[in-house]
C-alpha positions as CSV (number, residue, x, y, z in Angstrom):
1,M,-36.5,-17.0,-43.2
2,S,-33.1,-15.6,-43.7
3,N,-29.8,-17.1,-42.6
4,R,-28.5,-15.4,-39.4
5,K,-25.0,-15.6,-38.1
6,L,-24.8,-16.5,-34.4
7,I,-22.2,-14.5,-32.5
8,R,-21.0,-16.2,-29.3
9,P,-20.4,-14.1,-26.2
10,G,-16.7,-13.3,-25.8
11,T,-15.9,-13.3,-29.5
12,D,-15.4,-10.3,-31.7
13,H,-17.2,-10.7,-34.9
14,K,-15.0,-8.1,-36.6
15,N,-11.8,-10.1,-35.9
16,G,-13.3,-13.2,-37.4
17,P,-14.7,-16.4,-36.0
18,G,-13.1,-18.0,-33.0
19,R,-11.0,-15.0,-32.0
20,S,-11.7,-13.7,-28.6
21,V,-11.6,-10.0,-27.5
22,R,-8.6,-9.1,-25.4
23,R,-9.7,-7.8,-22.1
24,K,-7.8,-5.3,-19.9
25,Q,-5.4,-6.9,-17.5
26,V,-6.3,-6.9,-13.9
27,P,-4.0,-4.7,-11.9
28,P,-1.5,-6.5,-9.7
29,E,-2.7,-7.3,-6.2
30,Q,0.6,-6.1,-4.8
31,T,2.4,-3.0,-6.1
32,N,5.3,-3.1,-3.6
33,A,4.8,0.5,-2.8
34,E,4.5,-0.3,0.9
35,E,7.7,-2.3,0.8
36,F,9.5,0.6,-1.0
37,Y,8.3,3.1,1.5
38,Y,9.3,1.1,4.6
39,L,12.7,0.2,3.1
40,K,13.4,3.9,2.3
41,Q,12.4,5.0,5.8
42,M,14.4,2.2,7.4
43,A,17.6,3.0,5.5
44,A,17.4,6.6,6.4
45,K,16.3,6.0,10.0
46,T,13.7,8.6,9.4
47,P,11.9,9.8,12.6
48,M,8.3,8.8,12.2
49,V,5.0,9.6,14.0
50,V,2.7,6.6,14.2
51,V,-0.9,7.4,15.1
52,L,-2.9,4.4,16.5
53,T,-6.6,3.8,16.1
54,N,-7.1,5.0,19.7
55,D,-5.4,8.4,18.8
56,E,-2.2,7.6,20.7
57,E,0.9,8.9,19.0
58,L,4.2,6.9,19.0
59,R,7.5,8.4,17.8
60,G,10.5,6.6,16.7
61,W,12.0,5.0,13.5
62,I,11.1,1.8,11.8
63,E,13.8,-0.9,12.4
64,W,12.0,-3.7,10.5
65,Y,8.5,-4.8,9.3
66,D,6.7,-7.9,8.1
67,K,3.3,-8.5,6.7
68,S,1.4,-7.6,9.9
69,T,3.8,-5.8,12.2
70,I,6.4,-3.0,12.4
71,K,9.2,-2.6,15.0
72,L,9.4,1.0,16.2
73,N,12.7,2.0,17.8
74,R,12.5,4.8,20.3
75,T,15.2,6.9,21.9
76,N,14.4,7.2,25.6
77,E,11.6,4.6,25.7
78,P,11.3,0.8,25.1
79,N,11.1,-0.4,21.5
80,L,7.7,-1.5,20.3
81,L,6.2,-4.1,18.0
82,V,3.1,-2.5,16.6
83,S,0.5,-4.4,14.7
84,K,-0.4,-2.8,11.4
85,H,-4.1,-3.2,11.9
86,S,-3.9,-0.9,15.0
87,I,-2.2,1.9,13.0
88,R,-4.5,4.6,11.7
89,Y,-1.8,6.4,9.8
90,M,1.9,7.4,10.0
91,F,4.0,10.2,8.7
92,K,7.5,11.7,8.9
93,E,8.1,13.7,12.1
94,E,9.6,16.6,10.0
95,E,6.1,17.1,8.5
96,L,4.8,17.8,11.9
97,K,7.4,20.4,12.5
98,R,6.7,22.0,9.1
99,S,3.0,22.3,9.8
100,R,3.6,24.0,13.1
101,R,5.7,26.7,11.4
102,R,2.8,27.7,9.1
């Protein structure tokens, strides 16, 4: 019988004994992209269209937000607290005007 070297899982035999292989880092769970987007729209008071899961459209600007809710200010209608899980998507109102011109 010949002598065999045992290689343990998680070690790189090329780097020498006892050295582990560096694995890719897991991407961060939170990128702050949502926070950046909301803050930018809030600062500019950008008119937004919020489409709910029941296809209802709400128009206004975002006054504030938290983890699960946004507050939508509206001009001639009452302000609303909208739960984020009831939002299908949202976009800037100017994008709606651009698409109608085409």
